[in-house]
KOLGU-4560 file (N, C-alpha, C; in nm, 3 decimals, padded with zeros to 5 digits):
<recs>
<n_xx: -01.007 n_yy: 03.533 n_zz: -01.101 ca_xx: -00.889 ca_yy: 03.462 ca_zz: -01.147 c_xx: -00.887 c_yy: 03.324 c_zz: -01.081 mol: A seq: 1 type: MET>
<n_xx: -00.860 n_yy: 03.221 n_zz: -01.158 ca_xx: -00.849 ca_yy: 03.087 ca_zz: -01.104 c_xx: -00.722 c_yy: 03.073 c_zz: -01.021 mol: A seq: 2 type: SER>
<n_xx: -00.727 n_yy: 02.977 n_zz: -00.931 ca_xx: -00.613 ca_yy: 02.950 ca_zz: -00.843 c_xx: -00.581 c_yy: 02.801 c_zz: -00.848 mol: A seq: 3 type: VAL>
<n_xx: -00.462 n_yy: 02.765 n_zz: -00.799 ca_xx: -00.420 ca_yy: 02.625 ca_zz: -00.806 c_xx: -00.357 c_yy: 02.579 c_zz: -00.676 mol: A seq: 4 type: ALA>
<n_xx: -00.372 n_yy: 02.450 n_zz: -00.650 ca_xx: -00.292 ca_yy: 02.380 ca_zz: -00.551 c_xx: -00.187 c_yy: 02.301 c_zz: -00.628 mol: A seq: 5 type: ASN>
<n_xx: -00.062 n_yy: 02.316 n_zz: -00.589 ca_xx: 00.048 ca_yy: 02.240 ca_zz: -00.646 c_xx: 00.110 c_yy: 02.164 c_zz: -00.530 mol: A seq: 6 type: VAL>
<n_xx: 00.112 n_yy: 02.031 n_zz: -00.540 ca_xx: 00.151 ca_yy: 01.949 ca_zz: -00.426 c_xx: 00.261 c_yy: 01.852 c_zz: -00.466 mol: A seq: 7 type: VAL>
<n_xx: 00.371 n_yy: 01.853 n_zz: -00.388 ca_xx: 00.476 ca_yy: 01.755 ca_zz: -00.406 c_xx: 00.447 c_yy: 01.637 c_zz: -00.313 mol: A seq: 8 type: MET>
<n_xx: 00.445 n_yy: 01.518 n_zz: -00.368 ca_xx: 00.421 ca_yy: 01.396 ca_zz: -00.292 c_xx: 00.547 c_yy: 01.311 c_zz: -00.289 mol: A seq: 9 type: PHE>
<n_xx: 00.578 n_yy: 01.254 n_zz: -00.175 ca_xx: 00.681 ca_yy: 01.151 ca_zz: -00.163 c_xx: 00.615 c_yy: 01.033 c_zz: -00.093 mol: A seq: 10 type: GLU>
<n_xx: 00.599 n_yy: 00.923 n_zz: -00.165 ca_xx: 00.534 ca_yy: 00.804 ca_zz: -00.112 c_xx: 00.638 c_yy: 00.710 c_zz: -00.051 mol: A seq: 11 type: PHE>
<n_xx: 00.592 n_yy: 00.620 n_zz: 00.035 ca_xx: 00.682 ca_yy: 00.520 ca_zz: 00.095 c_xx: 00.740 c_yy: 00.427 c_zz: -00.012 mol: A seq: 12 type: GLU>
<n_xx: 00.653 n_yy: 00.383 n_zz: -00.106 ca_xx: 00.697 ca_yy: 00.289 ca_zz: -00.210 c_xx: 00.633 c_yy: 00.328 c_zz: -00.343 mol: A seq: 13 type: THR>
<n_xx: 00.685 n_yy: 00.273 n_zz: -00.451 ca_xx: 00.624 ca_yy: 00.292 ca_zz: -00.582 c_xx: 00.482 c_yy: 00.237 c_zz: -00.583 mol: A seq: 14 type: ASN>
<n_xx: 00.461 n_yy: 00.127 n_zz: -00.514 ca_xx: 00.328 ca_yy: 00.067 ca_zz: -00.507 c_xx: 00.229 c_yy: 00.163 c_zz: -00.439 mol: A seq: 15 type: ASN>
<n_xx: 00.273 n_yy: 00.234 n_zz: -00.335 ca_xx: 00.187 ca_yy: 00.333 ca_zz: -00.270 c_xx: 00.149 c_yy: 00.444 c_zz: -00.367 mol: A seq: 16 type: ASP>
<n_xx: 00.245 n_yy: 00.491 n_zz: -00.446 ca_xx: 00.217 ca_yy: 00.595 ca_zz: -00.546 c_xx: 00.114 c_yy: 00.545 c_zz: -00.647 mol: A seq: 17 type: LEU>
<n_xx: 00.133 n_yy: 00.424 n_zz: -00.696 ca_xx: 00.041 ca_yy: 00.367 ca_zz: -00.795 c_xx: -00.098 c_yy: 00.347 c_zz: -00.735 mol: A seq: 18 type: GLU>
<n_xx: -00.107 n_yy: 00.306 n_zz: -00.608 ca_xx: -00.238 ca_yy: 00.288 ca_zz: -00.544 c_xx: -00.309 c_yy: 00.422 c_zz: -00.527 mol: A seq: 19 type: ARG>
<n_xx: -00.234 n_yy: 00.529 n_zz: -00.491 ca_xx: -00.295 ca_yy: 00.662 ca_zz: -00.482 c_xx: -00.351 c_yy: 00.702 c_zz: -00.619 mol: A seq: 20 type: TRP>
<n_xx: -00.271 n_yy: 00.686 n_zz: -00.724 ca_xx: -00.314 ca_yy: 00.725 ca_zz: -00.858 c_xx: -00.437 c_yy: 00.644 c_zz: -00.900 mol: A seq: 21 type: ALA>
<n_xx: -00.436 n_yy: 00.514 n_zz: -00.876 ca_xx: -00.551 ca_yy: 00.431 ca_zz: -00.910 c_xx: -00.675 c_yy: 00.473 c_zz: -00.833 mol: A seq: 22 type: ASP>
<n_xx: -00.658 n_yy: 00.499 n_zz: -00.702 ca_xx: -00.772 ca_yy: 00.540 ca_zz: -00.621 c_xx: -00.829 c_yy: 00.671 c_zz: -00.674 mol: A seq: 23 type: TRP>
<n_xx: -00.742 n_yy: 00.767 n_zz: -00.702 ca_xx: -00.789 ca_yy: 00.899 ca_zz: -00.745 c_xx: -00.855 c_yy: 00.894 c_zz: -00.883 mol: A seq: 24 type: TYR>
<n_xx: -00.800 n_yy: 00.813 n_zz: -00.975 ca_xx: -00.861 ca_yy: 00.800 ca_zz: -01.107 c_xx: -01.004 c_yy: 00.747 c_zz: -01.096 mol: A seq: 25 type: MET>
<n_xx: -01.029 n_yy: 00.662 n_zz: -00.998 ca_xx: -01.161 ca_yy: 00.602 ca_zz: -00.982 c_xx: -01.253 c_yy: 00.680 c_zz: -00.889 mol: A seq: 26 type: ASN>
<n_xx: -01.200 n_yy: 00.773 n_zz: -00.808 ca_xx: -01.280 ca_yy: 00.842 ca_zz: -00.708 c_xx: -01.273 c_yy: 00.995 c_zz: -00.715 mol: A seq: 27 type: ASN>
<n_xx: -01.185 n_yy: 01.047 n_zz: -00.796 ca_xx: -01.170 ca_yy: 01.192 ca_zz: -00.807 c_xx: -01.260 c_yy: 01.244 c_zz: -00.916 mol: A seq: 28 type: GLY>
<n_xx: -01.256 n_yy: 01.369 n_zz: -00.944 ca_xx: -01.177 ca_yy: 01.474 ca_zz: -00.878 c_xx: -01.252 c_yy: 01.532 c_zz: -00.759 mol: A seq: 29 type: PRO>
<n_xx: -01.185 n_yy: 01.621 n_zz: -00.688 ca_xx: -01.250 ca_yy: 01.693 ca_zz: -00.579 c_xx: -01.352 c_yy: 01.792 c_zz: -00.639 mol: A seq: 30 type: PHE>
<n_xx: -01.449 n_yy: 01.833 n_zz: -00.559 ca_xx: -01.551 ca_yy: 01.927 ca_zz: -00.610 c_xx: -01.489 c_yy: 02.056 c_zz: -00.665 mol: A seq: 31 type: PRO>
<n_xx: -01.545 n_yy: 02.105 n_zz: -00.772 ca_xx: -01.513 ca_yy: 02.234 ca_zz: -00.834 c_xx: -01.376 c_yy: 02.240 c_zz: -00.901 mol: A seq: 32 type: HIS>
<n_xx: -01.305 n_yy: 02.128 n_zz: -00.913 ca_xx: -01.176 ca_yy: 02.133 ca_zz: -00.983 c_xx: -01.201 c_yy: 02.159 c_zz: -01.131 mol: A seq: 33 type: GLN>
<n_xx: -01.120 n_yy: 02.248 n_zz: -01.186 ca_xx: -01.126 ca_yy: 02.275 ca_zz: -01.329 c_xx: -01.034 c_yy: 02.181 c_zz: -01.405 mol: A seq: 34 type: GLU>
<n_xx: -00.912 n_yy: 02.167 n_zz: -01.355 ca_xx: -00.810 ca_yy: 02.080 ca_zz: -01.416 c_xx: -00.739 c_yy: 02.008 c_zz: -01.303 mol: A seq: 35 type: ILE>
<n_xx: -00.703 n_yy: 01.881 n_zz: -01.327 ca_xx: -00.624 ca_yy: 01.807 ca_zz: -01.230 c_xx: -00.523 c_yy: 01.723 c_zz: -01.306 mol: A seq: 36 type: ASN>
<n_xx: -00.396 n_yy: 01.740 n_zz: -01.271 ca_xx: -00.287 ca_yy: 01.666 ca_zz: -01.335 c_xx: -00.202 c_yy: 01.605 c_zz: -01.226 mol: A seq: 37 type: VAL>
<n_xx: -00.163 n_yy: 01.479 n_zz: -01.244 ca_xx: -00.076 ca_yy: 01.410 ca_zz: -01.149 c_xx: 00.043 c_yy: 01.357 c_zz: -01.228 mol: A seq: 38 type: PHE>
<n_xx: 00.164 n_yy: 01.403 n_zz: -01.194 ca_xx: 00.284 ca_yy: 01.373 ca_zz: -01.271 c_xx: 00.380 c_yy: 01.291 c_zz: -01.186 mol: A seq: 39 type: VAL>
<n_xx: 00.411 n_yy: 01.172 n_zz: -01.230 ca_xx: 00.509 ca_yy: 01.087 ca_zz: -01.161 c_xx: 00.649 c_yy: 01.138 c_zz: -01.197 mol: A seq: 40 type: LYS>
<n_xx: 00.726 n_yy: 01.180 n_zz: -01.096 ca_xx: 00.858 ca_yy: 01.237 ca_zz: -01.121 c_xx: 00.972 c_yy: 01.145 c_zz: -01.079 mol: A seq: 41 type: THR>
<n_xx: 00.941 n_yy: 01.032 n_zz: -01.019 ca_xx: 01.039 ca_yy: 00.934 ca_zz: -00.976 c_xx: 00.967 c_yy: 00.809 c_zz: -00.930 mol: A seq: 42 type: GLY>
<n_xx: 01.041 n_yy: 00.710 n_zz: -00.882 ca_xx: 00.978 ca_yy: 00.585 ca_zz: -00.837 c_xx: 00.875 c_yy: 00.608 c_zz: -00.727 mol: A seq: 43 type: ASP>
<n_xx: 00.905 n_yy: 00.701 n_zz: -00.637 ca_xx: 00.816 ca_yy: 00.724 ca_zz: -00.523 c_xx: 00.769 c_yy: 00.869 c_zz: -00.512 mol: A seq: 44 type: THR>
<n_xx: 00.797 n_yy: 00.951 n_zz: -00.614 ca_xx: 00.762 ca_yy: 01.093 ca_zz: -00.604 c_xx: 00.671 c_yy: 01.137 c_zz: -00.718 mol: A seq: 45 type: SER>
<n_xx: 00.592 n_yy: 01.240 n_zz: -00.690 ca_xx: 00.499 ca_yy: 01.293 ca_zz: -00.789 c_xx: 00.461 c_yy: 01.436 c_zz: -00.753 mol: A seq: 46 type: ALA>
<n_xx: 00.409 n_yy: 01.507 n_zz: -00.852 ca_xx: 00.350 ca_yy: 01.639 ca_zz: -00.832 c_xx: 00.205 c_yy: 01.633 c_zz: -00.875 mol: A seq: 47 type: PHE>
<n_xx: 00.119 n_yy: 01.694 n_zz: -00.796 ca_xx: -00.021 ca_yy: 01.709 ca_zz: -00.833 c_xx: -00.050 c_yy: 01.856 c_zz: -00.855 mol: A seq: 48 type: GLY>
<n_xx: -00.125 n_yy: 01.888 n_zz: -00.959 ca_xx: -00.165 ca_yy: 02.025 ca_zz: -00.987 c_xx: -00.316 c_yy: 02.024 c_zz: -01.007 mol: A seq: 49 type: ILE>
<n_xx: -00.386 n_yy: 02.102 n_zz: -00.926 ca_xx: -00.531 ca_yy: 02.111 ca_zz: -00.936 c_xx: -00.570 c_yy: 02.258 c_zz: -00.942 mol: A seq: 50 type: ALA>
<n_xx: -00.654 n_yy: 02.292 n_zz: -01.040 ca_xx: -00.698 ca_yy: 02.431 ca_zz: -01.053 c_xx: -00.844 c_yy: 02.442 c_zz: -01.010 mol: A seq: 51 type: THR>
<n_xx: -00.876 n_yy: 02.561 n_zz: -00.956 ca_xx: -01.009 ca_yy: 02.589 ca_zz: -00.903 c_xx: -01.053 c_yy: 02.728 c_zz: -00.946 mol: A seq: 52 type: TYR>
<n_xx: -01.184 n_yy: 02.753 n_zz: -00.953 ca_xx: -01.232 ca_yy: 02.884 ca_zz: -00.997 c_xx: -01.220 c_yy: 02.993 c_zz: -00.891 mol: A seq: 53 type: PRO>
<n_xx: -01.214 n_yy: 02.955 n_zz: -00.763 ca_xx: -01.209 ca_yy: 03.053 ca_zz: -00.655 c_xx: -01.116 c_yy: 03.007 c_zz: -00.544 mol: A seq: 54 type: THR>
<n_xx: -01.076 n_yy: 03.100 n_zz: -00.460 ca_xx: -00.993 ca_yy: 03.068 ca_zz: -00.344 c_xx: -01.068 c_yy: 02.976 c_zz: -00.247 mol: A seq: 55 type: GLU>
<n_xx: -01.198 n_yy: 02.998 n_zz: -00.228 ca_xx: -01.276 ca_yy: 02.912 ca_zz: -00.139 c_xx: -01.279 c_yy: 02.768 c_zz: -00.189 mol: A seq: 56 type: ASP>
<n_xx: -01.297 n_yy: 02.749 n_zz: -00.319 ca_xx: -01.297 ca_yy: 02.615 ca_zz: -00.376 c_xx: -01.160 c_yy: 02.550 c_zz: -00.361 mol: A seq: 57 type: ALA>
<n_xx: -01.053 n_yy: 02.628 n_zz: -00.382 ca_xx: -00.917 ca_yy: 02.576 ca_zz: -00.366 c_xx: -00.893 c_yy: 02.533 c_zz: -00.222 mol: A seq: 58 type: ARG>
<n_xx: -00.936 n_yy: 02.615 n_zz: -00.127 ca_xx: -00.919 ca_yy: 02.584 ca_zz: 00.015 c_xx: -00.994 c_yy: 02.456 c_zz: 00.051 mol: A seq: 59 type: ASP>
<n_xx: -01.115 n_yy: 02.441 n_zz: 00.000 ca_xx: -01.193 ca_yy: 02.319 ca_zz: 00.025 c_xx: -01.121 c_yy: 02.197 c_zz: -00.032 mol: A seq: 60 type: THR>
<n_xx: -01.067 n_yy: 02.210 n_zz: -00.154 ca_xx: -00.992 ca_yy: 02.100 ca_zz: -00.214 c_xx: -00.871 c_yy: 02.061 c_zz: -00.131 mol: A seq: 61 type: GLY>
<n_xx: -00.800 n_yy: 02.159 n_zz: -00.078 ca_xx: -00.684 ca_yy: 02.130 ca_zz: 00.007 c_xx: -00.724 c_yy: 02.058 c_zz: 00.134 mol: A seq: 62 type: GLY>
<n_xx: -00.834 n_yy: 02.098 n_zz: 00.194 ca_xx: -00.882 ca_yy: 02.031 ca_zz: 00.316 c_xx: -00.924 c_yy: 01.887 c_zz: 00.287 mol: A seq: 63 type: LYS>
<n_xx: -00.992 n_yy: 01.865 n_zz: 00.175 ca_xx: -01.031 ca_yy: 01.729 ca_zz: 00.138 c_xx: -00.909 c_yy: 01.642 c_zz: 00.113 mol: A seq: 64 type: LEU>
<n_xx: -00.807 n_yy: 01.699 n_zz: 00.045 ca_xx: -00.683 ca_yy: 01.626 ca_zz: 00.021 c_xx: -00.619 c_yy: 01.585 c_zz: 00.152 mol: A seq: 65 type: ARG>
<n_xx: -00.608 n_yy: 01.679 n_zz: 00.246 ca_xx: -00.545 ca_yy: 01.649 ca_zz: 00.375 c_xx: -00.622 c_yy: 01.544 c_zz: 00.453 mol: A seq: 66 type: ASP>
<n_xx: -00.755 n_yy: 01.552 n_zz: 00.451 ca_xx: -00.836 ca_yy: 01.451 ca_zz: 00.520 c_xx: -00.814 c_yy: 01.313 c_zz: 00.459 mol: A seq: 67 type: GLU>
<n_xx: -00.809 n_yy: 01.306 n_zz: 00.327 ca_xx: -00.789 ca_yy: 01.180 ca_zz: 00.258 c_xx: -00.652 c_yy: 01.121 c_zz: 00.290 mol: A seq: 68 type: LEU>
<n_xx: -00.550 n_yy: 01.204 n_zz: 00.285 ca_xx: -00.414 ca_yy: 01.156 ca_zz: 00.309 c_xx: -00.396 c_yy: 01.109 c_zz: 00.453 mol: A seq: 69 type: ILE>
<n_xx: -00.465 n_yy: 01.174 n_zz: 00.546 ca_xx: -00.453 ca_yy: 01.136 ca_zz: 00.687 c_xx: -00.550 c_yy: 01.026 c_zz: 00.728 mol: A seq: 70 type: ASN>
<n_xx: -00.627 n_yy: 00.972 n_zz: 00.634 ca_xx: -00.722 ca_yy: 00.866 ca_zz: 00.662 c_xx: -00.647 c_yy: 00.733 c_zz: 00.677 mol: A seq: 71 type: ASN>
<n_xx: -00.649 n_yy: 00.676 n_zz: 00.796 ca_xx: -00.572 ca_yy: 00.555 ca_zz: 00.824 c_xx: -00.627 c_yy: 00.432 c_zz: 00.752 mol: A seq: 72 type: SER>
<n_xx: -00.746 n_yy: 00.443 n_zz: 00.694 ca_xx: -00.804 ca_yy: 00.329 ca_zz: 00.623 c_xx: -00.757 c_yy: 00.319 c_zz: 00.478 mol: A seq: 73 type: GLU>
<n_xx: -00.689 n_yy: 00.422 n_zz: 00.426 ca_xx: -00.643 ca_yy: 00.418 ca_zz: 00.288 c_xx: -00.526 c_yy: 00.321 c_zz: 00.277 mol: A seq: 74 type: MET>
<n_xx: -00.510 n_yy: 00.263 n_zz: 00.157 ca_xx: -00.411 ca_yy: 00.156 ca_zz: 00.139 c_xx: -00.274 c_yy: 00.206 c_zz: 00.096 mol: A seq: 75 type: SER>
<n_xx: -00.251 n_yy: 00.337 n_zz: 00.097 ca_xx: -00.122 ca_yy: 00.390 ca_zz: 00.055 c_xx: -00.060 c_yy: 00.470 c_zz: 00.169 mol: A seq: 76 type: PHE>
<n_xx: 00.072 n_yy: 00.478 n_zz: 00.168 ca_xx: 00.145 ca_yy: 00.553 ca_zz: 00.270 c_xx: 00.223 c_yy: 00.665 c_zz: 00.203 mol: A seq: 77 type: LYS>
<n_xx: 00.202 n_yy: 00.787 n_zz: 00.252 ca_xx: 00.274 ca_yy: 00.903 ca_zz: 00.201 c_xx: 00.378 c_yy: 00.943 c_zz: 00.304 mol: A seq: 78 type: ILE>
<n_xx: 00.502 n_yy: 00.948 n_zz: 00.261 ca_xx: 00.613 ca_yy: 00.984 ca_zz: 00.349 c_xx: 00.615 c_yy: 01.134 c_zz: 00.375 mol: A seq: 79 type: LYS>
<n_xx: 00.592 n_yy: 01.213 n_zz: 00.270 ca_xx: 00.597 ca_yy: 01.359 ca_zz: 00.284 c_xx: 00.505 c_yy: 01.422 c_zz: 00.180 mol: A seq: 80 type: GLU>
<n_xx: 00.445 n_yy: 01.534 n_zz: 00.218 ca_xx: 00.362 ca_yy: 01.610 ca_zz: 00.126 c_xx: 00.394 c_yy: 01.758 c_zz: 00.147 mol: A seq: 81 type: ILE>
<n_xx: 00.417 n_yy: 01.828 n_zz: 00.037 ca_xx: 00.449 ca_yy: 01.971 ca_zz: 00.044 c_xx: 00.347 c_yy: 02.045 c_zz: -00.044 mol: A seq: 82 type: VAL>
<n_xx: 00.243 n_yy: 02.104 n_zz: 00.018 ca_xx: 00.145 ca_yy: 02.178 ca_zz: -00.060 c_xx: 00.186 c_yy: 02.323 c_zz: -00.082 mol: A seq: 83 type: PRO>
<n_xx: 00.155 n_yy: 02.373 n_zz: -00.200 ca_xx: 00.176 ca_yy: 02.514 ca_zz: -00.234 c_xx: 00.051 c_yy: 02.559 c_zz: -00.309 mol: A seq: 84 type: MET>
<n_xx: 00.027 n_yy: 02.690 n_zz: -00.313 ca_xx: -00.088 ca_yy: 02.739 ca_zz: -00.387 c_xx: -00.060 c_yy: 02.878 c_zz: -00.440 mol: A seq: 85 type: SER>
<n_xx: -00.139 n_yy: 02.919 n_zz: -00.540 ca_xx: -00.125 ca_yy: 03.053 ca_zz: -00.594 c_xx: -00.216 c_yy: 03.076 c_zz: -00.712 mol: A seq: 86 type: GLY>
<n_xx: -00.217 n_yy: 03.200 n_zz: -00.764 ca_xx: -00.302 ca_yy: 03.232 ca_zz: -00.878 c_xx: -00.246 c_yy: 03.175 c_zz: -01.008 mol: A seq: 87 type: PRO>
<n_xx: -00.335 n_yy: 03.144 n_zz: -01.101 ca_xx: -00.295 ca_yy: 03.095 ca_zz: -01.233 c_xx: -00.273 c_yy: 03.217 c_zz: -01.322 mol: A seq: 88 type: ILE>
<n_xx: -00.153 n_yy: 03.230 n_zz: -01.376 ca_xx: -00.121 ca_yy: 03.344 ca_zz: -01.461 c_xx: -00.158 c_yy: 03.319 c_zz: -01.606 mol: A seq: 89 type: LEU>
<n_xx: -00.142 n_yy: 03.195 n_zz: -01.655 ca_xx: -00.188 ca_yy: 03.159 ca_zz: -01.789 c_xx: -00.207 c_yy: 03.009 c_zz: -01.794 mol: A seq: 90 type: PHE>
<n_xx: -00.286 n_yy: 02.966 n_zz: -01.893 ca_xx: -00.319 ca_yy: 02.824 ca_zz: -01.908 c_xx: -00.338 c_yy: 02.796 c_zz: -02.056 mol: A seq: 91 type: GLU>
<n_xx: -00.265 n_yy: 02.699 n_zz: -02.108 ca_xx: -00.283 ca_yy: 02.651 ca_zz: -02.244 c_xx: -00.348 c_yy: 02.513 c_zz: -02.238 mol: A seq: 92 type: PHE>
<n_xx: -00.448 n_yy: 02.489 n_zz: -02.319 ca_xx: -00.509 ca_yy: 02.358 ca_zz: -02.332 c_xx: -00.509 c_yy: 02.324 c_zz: -02.480 mol: A seq: 93 type: ILE>
<n_xx: -00.449 n_yy: 02.212 n_zz: -02.514 ca_xx: -00.433 ca_yy: 02.171 ca_zz: -02.654 c_xx: -00.369 c_yy: 02.281 c_zz: -02.738 mol: A seq: 94 type: ASP>
<n_xx: -00.272 n_yy: 02.352 n_zz: -02.680 ca_xx: -00.198 ca_yy: 02.456 ca_zz: -02.751 c_xx: -00.270 c_yy: 02.588 c_zz: -02.766 mol: A seq: 95 type: GLY>
<n_xx: -00.386 n_yy: 02.601 n_zz: -02.702 ca_xx: -00.464 ca_yy: 02.724 ca_zz: -02.714 c_xx: -00.469 c_yy: 02.793 c_zz: -02.578 mol: A seq: 96 type: ILE>
<n_xx: -00.435 n_yy: 02.922 n_zz: -02.578 ca_xx: -00.439 ca_yy: 03.000 ca_zz: -02.455 c_xx: -00.584 c_yy: 03.019 c_zz: -02.411 mol: A seq: 97 type: LEU>
<n_xx: -00.613 n_yy: 02.981 n_zz: -02.288 ca_xx: -00.746 ca_yy: 02.999 ca_zz: -02.232 c_xx: -00.762 c_yy: 03.146 c_zz: -02.194 mol: A seq: 98 type: ASN>
<n_xx: -00.853 n_yy: 03.218 n_zz: -02.259 ca_xx: -00.867 ca_yy: 03.362 ca_zz: -02.231 c_xx: -00.911 c_yy: 03.391 c_zz: -02.088 mol: A seq: 99 type: PRO>
<n_xx: -00.972 n_yy: 03.295 n_zz: -02.020 ca_xx: -01.012 ca_yy: 03.317 ca_zz: -01.881 c_xx: -00.894 c_yy: 03.328 c_zz: -01.787 mol: A seq: 100 type: LEU>
<n_xx: -00.778 n_yy: 03.278 n_zz: -01.832 ca_xx: -00.658 ca_yy: 03.277 ca_zz: -01.747 c_xx: -00.543 c_yy: 03.354 c_zz: -01.809 mol: A seq: 101 type: HIS>
<n_xx: -00.571 n_yy: 03.454 n_zz: -01.888 ca_xx: -00.464 ca_yy: 03.527 ca_zz: -01.955 c_xx: -00.465 c_yy: 03.675 c_zz: -01.920 mol: A seq: 102 type: SER>
<n_xx: -00.519 n_yy: 03.710 n_zz: -01.802 ca_xx: -00.530 ca_yy: 03.850 ca_zz: -01.767 c_xx: -00.413 c_yy: 03.900 c_zz: -01.684 mol: A seq: 103 type: ASP>
<n_xx: -00.301 n_yy: 03.833 n_zz: -01.691 ca_xx: -00.181 ca_yy: 03.874 ca_zz: -01.618 c_xx: -00.122 c_yy: 03.997 c_zz: -01.678 mol: A seq: 104 type: TYR>
</recs>
């Protein structure tokens, strides 16, 4: 069963959020990600959702995310990050249920 990291981000400024998104679009995704979605929910807030085929791959993705966010050389500032994770119960892509994720 695939698993996901779901992360709430609160950036210092809207510009920081936009720089993170620009950096990730040009340098992502992390290894073994199946799906990655980044949703802007406010001027300085966003949710990231990344799916992985295994718990080990998800754990590696979380560690890479934390290393990147704590890298003092990056041009963006994150005020708060709240990571969560869990199994994927179902997944629709283009309105079609993915049978690999429908065994709930």
